N, C-alpha and C positions, 0 to 999 in steps of 0.2 A: 507492500499500499502503499504512495506517494501522500505526499500533504499537498489540502488544497490553498490551488490558488486569489490573492482577494486582492480586487480592488472601487476605490472610492470616489470620481471622478469627480471634482466638483460639488459634493455632499452636501448640502444644507437638510437640518430634521429640526423637526419641532416637537414635544410630546403630545401627545394625542389630545390633552384637553389643554394646554396654553394654548395662549388664548392668538389671534394673532398678532400684534399690536408684544407681543411680547420678547424678548432677544434669542435669539432662536437656541439652541445647545448642541448644532455640531453645522458651521458655518462655513460655506464649498469651500471642503474638505474633500484631499486631493492625496491617494496616498496607492500602493503597492502593493503586499506583503508577495512574499514571495514560497514554495510549496514547499513545508517542509519545517518554516524559515520561523525562532520563538521571539517575540516582544511584547518586551514588558512596555506598558501607558502610566505616567502620570501622573501627577499635574495634584492643584489646589482641591479641594472641598469644589462641589459646584463646574467644575473645568468640561463634564461629556466624557467622559472613560466609558459610561454604562452605558452613554447612547451609543458610543463608538460603538462598544461589544455590540450593541441591535444590532447596529443595523449591515454590522460581522454576519451576524449570525441570521440576516433579512426577517428579524421578528418587527420592524420598524421599518415602515416607506418615509423613505422622504420625499423629502417637497420638492426641493430642484435638484440634479444632479443622478447618477448615476451608479447603481453599486454593482459588480460582477463578481461570481464566480466559475475557475477555468472559463473566461471569459466570456462567460455568458449571459446579459443582464438580466438578474432576477424577478426583474418583476416586470416585462417584459413574455415570460417566458408561462405556461398555462401552468394554473388549477395542479393537474398534478405535474411535472417537470419544476414547479417550490419543492410540491411536500419530498422526488424525490431527492431534489438538493441540499434541503434543510433535514435529511434524511443523515449527508454527508458530514454533518457538524453536532457534537454536545457542546452546551453553553452549564455553564456552574455557575448556578444565580451566586452572592453577597452567602445568603442567607435559603440553602435548599429549601423544595417546598417538600418535603419526606410528612410521607398521611403522619397523624402520631401515634393510628392504630398502628398500622403492618409492622412487620416484621423486614428488620436489616437487608434478609438477605431476599424478599420481598423487591425494598423497593430499591436494592441495588440489578432484581434482574430487572429491573425498567430500559435501563439504557441500551438494554438490544431489545431494545420493540420491532423497527427497522429491518430489523433482519431476520423479524419472526411473521412464523401466520399467524391468523387468527386464533385458529384453533394450539399457536404453541403458545400462543398469549397466556391464553383461558386456559390451556396444561400449567404453565409455570406462578396462573394465584395457583391454580385448585393443588399443584404440588411441584413446586419449585425445582427446574432441571435447578443442572449445570452449578452444584453446592460446589463440586473442587471449586470450578475457574474466578465464584464470584471468594472463596476462602482463603484464593490467591492474591484476589485483588484486597482485598478487608487486612489483608497480611499485608499486605506495603505501605503501610498505610500504621500498623499496633494495635489492630482491629475483630484477627480472626475469632478472637473470645466472642467481638459481637456480633455474629450470627446470627443465632436465629432469636436476637433480646427485641424485643419489640419498639421503634424510637422515640415513644413518647418517654425511658430509660434511659436512657443517652439525656448527657449533657451534651449544651452548644459543641463546643468543639468537638466530639464524637461527632455529633449531629456533620457538622461544617468537613467533617475527615471521608464522611459516609458520604457526603453528595459530589467530592472532591474522585471519591474509587472510586462512584460509577462511570468516571473517564474513560476507566482502566476495561471498561464491561463495550464502553460504543466504536461500534462497526463508524468511527466518524475519522474523515481525509482531519480535520481543522477542529480545537481547546477553545473553546471562549469560556476564560477566568474570571469569575467578578471580583477581584478582594476576599482569596484565601486564604487571609488568615494572620483575620480580623480579629476570630475569634478564639490562634489560639497561642499559644506558651509559647518563649525562644525554642524550647525543647521539641517541639513535634510540627513547630514553621518552618522546623531546618531542615525533618525531615517529612513535610510538606513536602516544600521547595523543591524540593534533592529530589524523591519521587517521581509530582508532578514531567522535568525536566526529564533528568532522568528515562523516564516508558515515553515518551513525545522524540523521541529525537532515536531511541532503538525502531519504535515501527515508525516514521519519517513523520510524523503528527507536527501538519499549522502548529502552535501555542501562538497565543494573543492574551497578555493576562493583565489588571489592571491594577496595583497598587502604591497600597502610603507608603513601607517600607524604602527610600528609596538604594540606601545602600544594598539591598536588595538586589531588585531593579538591574543595578550600574552594576554586581559583580554577578551575577547571572545570567543573565541576557544580551547576549551582542551586541541588541538593538534596541535600544528605547525613545518612545517617544513622552515625549512633554506636552500637554495641549495644557492649554486653560480659557476659559471663557469662547469654546469650541471652533476654538481655533493651533491647526498646529505650532509651536512658538519652538522649537525643533528634531529635530531627524532626526539623532546617532550610533553613534557605537557606544556599549555602557562607557566604555574607560573616556571618554571626549567631553562628558558632562560634569563639566567642574562647576567649582561651586558659585561661580557668576554667574552661568545658564541657573543653577539653581535658582539663586538669587532674586535671579530678572523672572522664571518660573511664576516662585515662589509669594513676590511681592505683599506685601498684608496680610499672607498670608505663612504668614513663618513657625506659628504657635506651629505649625500641625506639623515640621516640618520636626521639628523641638519633642513634641508628643508621640508619635510613629520610633521612637531615635531609642526613648525613652520610656517604659523597661519594655517595648517589644520587638526590641529590633535586633535582628539574627547576627551581628556584626559586632563590638562594643567603640562607639564610638561618644565624641564626645557631644554635648547639645548645640544649639544650631549660632550661638553665639560663641561661641569660638566655630574653631575652628572641623567642617565635614568634610571625614578624606573620602569620597567616589572612585569611584572605576581599580579599586585594592584586590587584588586575587587575598 
């Protein structure tokens, strides 16, 4: 399997509930992400990071511009072909929508629905299949013992890791992951990001993730997008994201940098009022 190629051409998008006079969440953005590429998206609150992921995942139709998957204009496709394209991607929101009374194994098997027949989907609800495969995916996030646990008995961090483990079962060529470390302590965060990157590389999957943790983005991802007010401030290799560029990106939001660096950063760094080390292995 090779990753999915994604292109945005002059895309502008607003939230469905936004009024016409409100600022666009994404404003005239052009971008190409190559098959198998790993990209981190950073920026202050309200920058448009989640909206960008929704556009890349064909979950939000732009008001202007085009979104292309493997060079096909997504919103010009027939309903059937659009569903087929969506079946090639996996989206992990910050708070995974896991039914509380459902068993963990059933929640993870939902990721396989795009490749299952109707009968196979029903059978999985009655008597879960692929038990070994699900257990292996959970073990990557140190959750194998939770295989038959009910979702409502998991902690917030465990639910977030279950949501990420779904990616390992999905027949997807593109992983879109929104703030995967928000509920995790530093140890679990290291494990989660390392697993996502390692497994995406092994499967040649295109990976795009939004992150508040700047040092994680610049050290774990070869390409970093800096987004602010719906516009692309920079598109650079991780080591080239300097303190000067971060200061520009987070101007008037410096407290967000300080908050994510202590105590939940994956790397020991000083707070933002001192020098922040970025791009260091």
